[in-house]
C-alpha positions as CSV (number, residue, x, y, z in Angstrom):
1,M,5.7,-19.1,-26.4
2,E,2.1,-18.5,-25.3
3,K,1.2,-19.6,-21.8
4,I,-2.2,-20.9,-20.4
5,F,-3.2,-19.5,-16.9
6,V,-5.9,-21.2,-15.1
7,L,-7.2,-18.9,-12.4
8,D,-8.6,-19.9,-8.9
9,T,-11.6,-17.9,-7.6
10,N,-9.6,-16.4,-4.8
11,V,-7.5,-14.5,-7.4
12,L,-10.4,-12.6,-8.6
13,L,-11.8,-12.1,-5.2
14,H,-8.4,-10.5,-4.2
15,N,-8.2,-8.5,-7.4
16,P,-11.2,-8.2,-9.7
17,D,-8.9,-7.0,-12.6
18,A,-6.6,-10.0,-12.4
19,I,-7.9,-11.2,-15.7
20,N,-6.0,-8.4,-17.5
21,S,-2.7,-9.1,-15.6
22,F,-1.2,-11.8,-17.7
23,G,-0.1,-10.1,-20.9
24,D,-0.8,-11.7,-24.3
25,N,-1.3,-15.1,-22.9
26,K,-4.5,-17.3,-22.6
27,V,-6.5,-16.9,-19.4
28,I,-8.9,-19.7,-18.6
29,L,-11.7,-19.6,-16.1
30,P,-13.3,-23.0,-15.3
31,I,-17.1,-22.7,-15.0
32,E,-16.7,-23.6,-11.3
33,V,-15.2,-20.1,-10.8
34,L,-18.4,-18.5,-12.0
35,E,-20.4,-20.8,-9.6
36,E,-18.3,-19.7,-6.7
37,L,-18.5,-16.0,-7.6
38,D,-22.2,-16.4,-7.6
39,K,-22.1,-17.4,-4.0
40,F,-20.1,-14.4,-3.0
41,K,-22.0,-11.7,-5.0
42,K,-24.6,-10.8,-2.3
43,D,-22.0,-10.3,0.4
44,P,-21.6,-6.8,1.6
45,D,-17.8,-7.1,2.2
46,E,-14.9,-6.6,-0.2
47,K,-15.2,-10.1,-1.6
48,G,-18.8,-9.5,-2.4
49,R,-18.0,-6.3,-4.1
50,N,-15.1,-7.8,-6.1
51,S,-17.3,-10.8,-7.1
52,R,-19.9,-8.4,-8.6
53,I,-17.2,-6.3,-10.5
54,V,-16.0,-9.6,-12.0
55,I,-19.4,-10.7,-13.1
56,R,-20.2,-7.4,-14.6
57,N,-16.9,-7.4,-16.5
58,L,-17.5,-10.8,-17.9
59,D,-20.9,-9.7,-19.0
60,R,-19.5,-6.7,-20.9
61,A,-16.9,-9.1,-22.4
62,R,-19.5,-11.1,-24.0
63,Q,-20.2,-8.3,-26.4
64,N,-16.8,-9.0,-28.0
65,G,-17.7,-12.6,-28.8
66,S,-18.3,-16.0,-27.3
67,L,-16.6,-16.6,-23.9
68,Q,-16.9,-20.3,-24.8
69,N,-14.7,-20.0,-27.8
70,G,-12.5,-17.3,-26.3
71,I,-12.4,-13.4,-26.8
72,K,-9.6,-11.2,-27.2
73,L,-8.6,-8.8,-24.4
74,D,-7.2,-5.3,-24.7
75,N,-3.8,-6.4,-23.7
76,G,-3.5,-8.8,-26.6
77,G,-4.5,-11.8,-24.4
78,T,-7.4,-14.2,-24.7
79,L,-10.0,-15.0,-22.1
80,Q,-12.0,-18.2,-22.2
81,I,-14.5,-19.9,-19.9
82,I,-14.6,-23.7,-20.2
83,I,-16.7,-26.6,-18.9
84,S,-14.6,-29.7,-18.4
85,D,-15.6,-33.3,-19.2
86,Y,-14.3,-34.9,-15.9
87,E,-15.7,-38.4,-16.9
88,S,-13.0,-38.7,-19.6
89,L,-10.3,-37.8,-17.2
90,N,-7.6,-40.4,-16.6
91,G,-4.8,-40.5,-14.0
92,F,-6.4,-37.8,-11.7
93,S,-6.7,-39.2,-8.3
94,L,-8.3,-36.3,-6.3
95,K,-12.0,-36.4,-5.4
96,L,-13.9,-34.3,-7.9
97,T,-16.6,-33.5,-5.3
98,E,-14.4,-30.8,-4.2
99,I,-14.5,-27.5,-6.3
100,D,-10.8,-26.9,-5.8
101,N,-10.0,-30.2,-7.1
102,R,-12.2,-29.6,-10.2
103,L,-10.2,-26.5,-10.9
104,L,-7.1,-28.5,-10.6
105,A,-8.6,-31.2,-13.0
106,T,-9.2,-28.6,-15.6
107,A,-5.5,-27.4,-15.4
108,Y,-4.4,-31.1,-15.5
109,M,-6.4,-31.8,-18.8
110,L,-5.2,-28.6,-20.4
111,R,-1.6,-29.8,-19.5
112,K,-2.3,-33.1,-21.2
113,T,-3.8,-31.6,-24.3
114,N,-1.5,-28.5,-24.8
115,K,2.1,-28.3,-25.7
116,C,2.4,-24.7,-24.2
117,P,2.9,-24.3,-20.5
118,V,-0.1,-24.5,-18.3
119,I,0.1,-22.6,-15.0
120,F,-2.4,-22.7,-12.1
121,V,-2.7,-19.4,-10.3
122,S,-4.1,-19.3,-6.7
123,K,-3.9,-17.6,-3.4
124,D,-4.5,-20.9,-1.6
125,I,-1.1,-22.3,-0.6
126,N,-2.6,-25.7,-0.1
127,A,-4.0,-25.7,-3.7
128,R,-0.7,-24.7,-5.2
129,V,0.9,-27.6,-3.2
130,K,-1.6,-30.1,-4.6
131,A,-1.1,-28.8,-8.1
132,D,2.7,-29.2,-7.8
133,S,2.1,-32.8,-6.7
134,L,0.0,-33.4,-9.9
135,G,2.9,-32.0,-12.0
136,I,1.1,-28.8,-12.7
137,I,3.1,-25.5,-12.6
138,S,1.4,-23.3,-9.9
139,Q,2.2,-19.7,-8.5
140,D,0.7,-17.1,-6.3
141,F,-0.8,-14.0,-8.0
142,E,2.2,-11.8,-8.1
143,K,1.0,-8.4,-9.3
144,Q,0.6,-6.5,-6.1
145,K,3.2,-8.3,-4.1
146,V,6.1,-6.6,-2.4
147,N,9.1,-8.5,-1.1
148,I,8.9,-7.8,2.8
149,D,12.5,-8.4,3.1
150,E,13.2,-5.5,0.9
151,L,10.5,-3.2,2.2
152,Y,11.5,0.5,2.3
153,K,12.4,1.2,6.1
154,G,11.8,5.1,6.0
155,W,15.3,5.5,7.5
156,R,19.1,4.5,7.1
157,I,22.4,4.8,8.8
158,V,25.1,6.6,7.0
159,E,28.7,6.8,8.6
160,A,31.5,9.1,7.4
161,D,34.8,10.2,8.5
162,T,33.3,13.5,9.6
163,Y,30.0,15.4,9.2
164,P,29.3,19.1,9.6
165,Q,29.0,20.5,13.2
166,T,25.9,22.3,12.3
167,L,23.1,21.1,10.1
168,D,20.8,24.2,10.3
169,E,21.5,25.2,6.8
170,G,21.1,21.7,5.6
171,V,23.7,19.3,4.2
172,K,23.7,17.5,0.8
173,L,24.7,13.8,0.9
174,D,25.7,11.6,-2.0
175,T,24.3,8.2,-1.6
176,Q,24.5,5.0,-3.7
177,T,20.7,4.6,-3.4
178,P,18.7,7.8,-3.9
179,L,16.9,9.2,-0.9
180,C,13.2,9.1,-0.8
181,P,11.2,12.2,0.2
182,N,10.8,12.5,4.1
183,E,13.4,9.6,4.5
184,F,15.5,9.8,7.7
185,V,19.3,9.5,7.8
186,M,21.2,8.7,11.1
187,L,24.6,10.4,10.5
188,G,27.4,9.0,12.4
189,E,31.2,9.4,12.5
190,K,33.2,6.2,12.2
191,S,35.4,7.4,15.1
192,R,32.4,7.5,17.3
193,P,30.5,4.3,16.8
194,G,26.9,4.2,18.1
195,K,26.6,8.0,18.1
196,Y,24.3,9.3,15.6
197,V,22.4,12.7,14.5
198,I,18.9,12.1,13.1
199,T,18.3,14.1,9.9
200,R,15.4,14.1,7.6
201,F,15.6,14.4,3.7
202,D,13.9,17.4,2.1
203,K,13.3,16.5,-1.5
204,P,12.6,19.9,-3.0
205,T,16.0,21.2,-1.6
206,G,17.9,17.9,-1.8
207,K,19.4,18.5,1.6
208,L,19.2,16.8,5.0
209,Y,18.0,18.8,8.0
210,P,17.8,18.1,11.7
211,L,14.5,17.1,13.3
212,L,12.3,19.9,14.7
213,K,13.0,19.2,18.4
214,S,9.9,20.4,20.2
215,S,10.2,21.2,24.1
216,E,6.5,20.0,24.4
217,S,5.6,16.3,24.8
218,T,2.9,15.0,22.4
219,F,-0.2,14.9,24.8
220,G,2.0,13.7,27.5
221,I,3.9,11.1,25.4
222,S,7.6,11.4,24.6
223,P,9.6,9.2,22.2
224,R,11.9,6.5,23.9
225,N,14.0,5.7,20.9
226,S,15.3,7.2,17.6
227,Q,12.7,5.4,15.5
228,Q,9.9,6.9,17.6
229,E,11.5,10.4,17.3
230,M,11.2,9.9,13.5
231,A,7.6,8.9,13.8
232,I,6.7,11.8,16.0
233,E,8.4,14.2,13.6
234,L,6.2,12.9,10.7
235,L,2.9,12.8,12.9
236,L,3.3,16.5,13.8
237,D,4.2,17.8,10.3
238,P,0.9,18.9,8.5
239,R,2.8,18.8,5.1
240,V,2.9,15.0,5.4
241,E,-0.6,13.9,4.8
242,L,-0.1,10.1,4.6
243,I,2.0,8.2,7.2
244,S,2.7,4.5,7.6
245,L,4.1,3.0,10.8
246,V,5.0,-0.5,10.5
247,G,6.4,-2.7,13.4
248,Q,5.8,-5.6,15.7
249,A,3.7,-5.4,18.9
250,G,4.9,-3.1,21.5
251,T,6.8,-0.6,19.3
252,G,4.3,2.2,20.0
253,K,3.0,2.8,16.6
254,T,-0.8,3.0,17.6
255,L,0.0,4.9,20.9
256,M,2.1,7.5,19.0
257,A,-0.6,7.9,16.3
258,L,-3.4,8.5,18.9
259,A,-1.3,10.8,21.0
260,A,-0.4,12.9,18.0
261,G,-4.1,13.0,16.9
262,L,-5.3,14.2,20.2
263,Y,-2.6,16.8,20.4
264,L,-3.4,18.2,17.0
265,V,-7.1,18.0,17.4
266,L,-7.5,19.2,21.1
267,E,-4.5,21.4,21.7
268,K,-3.4,22.8,18.3
269,K,-6.8,22.7,16.7
270,V,-5.3,21.7,13.4
271,Y,-8.1,19.1,12.8
272,D,-11.6,19.0,13.8
273,R,-12.0,15.4,14.7
274,L,-9.9,12.2,15.3
275,L,-11.4,9.4,13.3
276,I,-10.3,5.7,14.2
277,S,-11.0,2.6,12.2
278,R,-9.8,-1.0,11.9
279,P,-10.5,-4.1,10.0
280,I,-12.8,-6.5,11.8
281,M,-10.7,-9.6,11.8
282,P,-11.2,-11.8,14.9
283,L,-8.2,-13.5,16.6
284,G,-9.3,-17.0,17.3
285,R,-13.1,-18.0,16.9
286,D,-15.4,-15.3,15.9
287,L,-17.8,-14.0,18.5
288,G,-20.6,-14.1,16.1
289,F,-23.6,-11.6,16.1
290,L,-23.2,-8.7,18.7
291,P,-26.3,-6.8,19.7
292,G,-26.7,-3.0,19.8
293,S,-26.1,0.0,17.7
294,K,-23.3,0.4,15.1
295,E,-21.3,2.2,17.7
296,E,-21.9,-0.3,20.3
297,K,-20.9,-3.1,18.0
298,L,-17.6,-1.3,17.1
299,E,-16.7,-0.7,20.7
300,N,-16.2,-4.4,21.0
301,W,-13.5,-4.3,18.4
302,M,-11.9,-1.1,19.5
303,E,-10.8,-2.3,22.9
304,P,-7.1,-2.1,22.0
305,I,-7.7,1.4,21.0
306,F,-9.4,2.2,24.2
307,D,-6.4,0.8,26.2
308,N,-4.1,3.0,24.5
309,L,-6.4,6.0,24.9
310,E,-6.8,5.4,28.6
311,Y,-3.1,5.2,29.1
312,I,-2.4,8.5,27.0
313,L,-5.1,10.4,29.1
314,T,-3.7,9.0,32.4
315,V,-0.2,10.2,31.5
316,Y,-1.6,13.6,30.2
317,R,-3.5,14.2,33.4
318,K,-0.4,13.8,35.4
319,H,1.6,16.1,33.3
320,S,-1.0,19.0,32.9
321,R,-3.4,21.0,35.1
322,S,-6.3,20.8,32.6
323,Q,-9.6,19.5,33.5
324,L,-10.1,15.8,33.6
325,I,-10.9,14.2,30.2
326,T,-12.3,10.7,29.8
327,V,-12.5,8.6,26.8
328,K,-16.3,8.6,27.1
329,D,-16.2,12.5,27.0
330,L,-14.3,12.4,23.8
331,L,-16.6,10.0,22.3
332,S,-19.9,11.7,23.3
333,S,-18.5,15.0,22.1
334,G,-17.8,13.7,18.8
335,I,-14.1,14.6,19.1
336,I,-13.3,11.0,18.5
337,Q,-15.4,9.0,16.2
338,L,-15.3,5.2,15.5
339,E,-16.0,4.1,12.0
340,A,-16.2,0.7,10.3
341,L,-14.2,0.5,7.2
342,T,-17.4,-0.7,5.4
343,Y,-18.9,2.7,5.8
344,M,-15.9,4.7,4.7
345,R,-16.5,4.1,0.9
346,G,-18.0,7.1,-0.7
347,R,-17.1,9.4,2.1
348,S,-14.8,12.5,2.1
349,L,-13.1,13.4,5.2
350,P,-11.8,16.9,5.4
351,R,-10.0,18.4,8.4
352,Q,-9.7,15.1,10.2
353,F,-6.9,13.0,11.6
354,I,-7.6,9.6,10.5
355,I,-6.0,6.5,11.9
356,I,-6.3,3.0,10.3
357,D,-5.0,0.5,12.7
358,E,-4.1,-3.2,11.8
359,A,-3.8,-2.2,8.2
360,Q,-2.0,-5.3,7.3
361,N,-5.4,-7.1,7.1
362,L,-6.5,-4.9,4.2
363,T,-6.1,-5.9,0.6
364,P,-4.3,-3.5,-1.8
365,H,-7.7,-2.4,-3.3
366,E,-9.0,-1.8,0.2
367,I,-6.1,0.3,1.1
368,K,-6.6,2.3,-1.9
369,T,-10.3,2.8,-1.1
370,V,-9.4,4.0,2.4
371,V,-6.7,6.3,1.4
372,T,-8.6,7.9,-1.3
373,R,-11.2,9.1,1.3
374,T,-8.8,11.7,2.7
375,G,-10.3,15.2,2.2
376,T,-8.8,18.7,2.2
377,N,-6.5,19.5,5.2
378,A,-6.7,16.0,6.4
379,K,-4.1,13.6,7.6
380,M,-4.1,9.7,7.6
381,V,-1.9,7.3,9.5
382,I,-2.0,3.6,8.7
383,T,-0.4,1.3,11.2
384,G,0.2,-2.5,11.3
385,D,2.5,-5.4,11.6
386,P,2.8,-7.4,8.3
387,Y,3.9,-10.4,10.2
388,Q,0.6,-10.6,12.2
389,I,-2.1,-11.3,9.4
390,D,-5.5,-12.7,10.2
391,N,-6.9,-12.4,6.6
392,P,-6.6,-16.0,5.0
393,Y,-5.9,-14.6,1.5
394,L,-3.1,-12.3,2.4
395,D,0.5,-12.7,3.7
396,S,3.4,-10.4,4.5
397,D,4.2,-9.8,0.9
398,S,0.6,-9.2,-0.5
399,N,-1.2,-7.1,2.0
400,G,-2.3,-3.6,1.5
401,L,-0.1,-2.0,4.2
402,T,3.2,-3.2,2.6
403,Y,1.8,-2.4,-1.0
404,C,1.0,1.2,0.0
405,V,4.5,1.6,1.6
406,D,6.2,0.5,-1.8
407,R,3.9,2.5,-4.1
408,M,3.9,5.7,-2.1
409,K,7.5,6.0,-0.9
410,N,8.6,8.5,-3.6
411,E,5.8,11.0,-3.0
412,N,6.5,14.2,-1.1
413,L,3.4,14.0,1.0
414,F,4.2,10.5,2.3
415,G,6.4,9.5,5.2
416,H,7.1,6.1,6.5
417,V,9.0,4.6,9.6
418,L,9.8,0.9,10.3
419,L,9.9,0.6,14.1
420,S,12.0,-2.3,15.3
421,K,12.4,-1.9,19.0
422,S,9.7,-2.8,21.4
423,E,9.0,-0.4,24.2
424,R,6.0,-2.3,25.7
425,G,8.1,-4.3,28.3
426,Q,10.8,-6.8,28.5
427,L,8.5,-9.8,28.3
428,A,6.6,-8.4,25.2
429,S,9.7,-7.7,23.5
430,I,11.2,-11.2,24.2
431,A,7.8,-12.8,23.3
432,A,7.7,-10.8,19.8
433,K,11.1,-12.2,18.9
434,L,10.8,-15.8,20.2
435,L,7.2,-16.9,20.0
């Protein structure tokens, strides 16, 4: 049976191709959606860009017929833009001065006049709850969602009766669930609970190999637990071009990424520059307009990065006899570059170690835009905590970070580690669990 999907504006702002995501069913856009898109089209951010894409696509669609009467989509579905007559609406108690309520009123009328199911699709939780109270089927836009509870961890524990005493030649392991490239396996013996040997899966040979134990610390920073050992292994391996580190506050994801970047840029000369970016999402009330150049504006949003850099350099100076290095020196020399995500579109970034911090605040489309900037002989690390999201249209299941992990996990040049143990301090660890 054909279904009718009524789309909220925020679905199109989240994914401009959402119209083509409902198979051979009917997609309805209330005229109010176009009015809202018109308000966003001049914005310089991702919502403005998506708004312009949708408007251009609708303009091209007009060549295939009348949007008022409905046109056929390439996937067999139908797209229609309707103007509702709210004066003839009976039994609808919500105030029609609100645009969200007029969208719901459209879905309400369609449900009254059609025998097939009518479904209201919105990224707005409150709008979905209101739809349900009106007897309208409602759902989130599910196309780019990943179940966070089933997210790939990047490592697993396997216990056997015995395992080989030496793993230098590699060992094959039969598992119920196939191993992903660069996945870590903590091998343990049932007779020795809690004792594990960390190995990494090499997809081309199909074998597990021990970690490359380096006697050097990573710019003064050494791993404090097994998951950090896994992260450092991936960060220092030039064959792995994209790495995602996911974990709560205090697990060390940003600290390790920065330490590895400095190590590979300054000491090993593998990359020419360390480029750092993060979404500009304020916690609490926005500070509003900030004076100064682009670099001066960005520095206000990069304080967490500077805190980590200061700590790394302090530790490094204690463990080496090299000349004093300051964050200011690294910035002025261009060894470290701060960049706004807005300015990364269209760029190609060769021979750079790129860190995208707080990536949970990016949409799946934004994460694609960022990752595709990676040039020849470059490495990108995306970090974040899917449970601390400041973007109002994203959640732990629909953000770009978890989407990237799920889609890239079977690629040889990708590696991922879920960090679960906080190393910041006892208070931070307890707060992350209880608050």
